[in-house]
N, C-alpha and C positions, 0 to 999 in steps of 0.2 A: 681949188674948192673941194675936190674929191678927198684930198689929203686931210683937210680940216674936218670934213664929215666923218672920215674914218677915225680920226683921233677922238672926236666927240663920242662916237659909237663905242670905242674902246674904253673911254673913261666911264661911260655909263655902265658898261658890262662889268668892269672891275669894281665899281662902286656897288652895284647890285650884289655881286658875289661876296664882297667884304661885309656888306650889311647883313646878308643872310647868315654868314658865319658868326658874326657878332651876336645876332639874335638867338641863334642856336646855342651859343656858348652862355649867354646871359640867362636864357629861359629854356633849358633843355626839355625835351619831350618826356612825358611820364615813362614811355617805353625805354628810354635811355637810362632810367634810374633803377628799374627792377626787371627781373627775368619774367618770362611768360607765366610762371607760377606765383609771382608776387613777392619773390625773395629779393631783397635789395642786393645789388652788386657789392662786392668787397665785404660781405658778412663773414666774421671770423668763424672758424669751426667750433662745434660744441663737443663736450666730453660725454661719451657714452658711460653711464654710471655702472653698467654691468661689466664692461671690459676695460674701462679706463682709457680707451683709444679715442682719438678725435674723429668726428664725423662731420661732413659738410651739411649745412642746413638744407641745401638743395637736395641731397640724398634723403634726408628726413622727410621733406615735403613729398618727394616722389613715393617714398615708402607708404606714407599715410594716405596718399591719393590712390594707392593700389597699383602703381606702375612698377614694373620690374627693372627697367633700365635706368 
């Protein structure tokens, strides 16, 4: 009887974990799509017209927010 209960408990735990992973994959949280500054992940760099070098969008956002790092 104890072995059956342990198997049922294990099956429920595995099902709950898989269901949680499935839900997170299908409907990701908003914080998983953008940085804390609101810049989407995997944004391509932009070209600085003055120098012709590429600059990351994250760097531009921090610059215009007044942050130095």
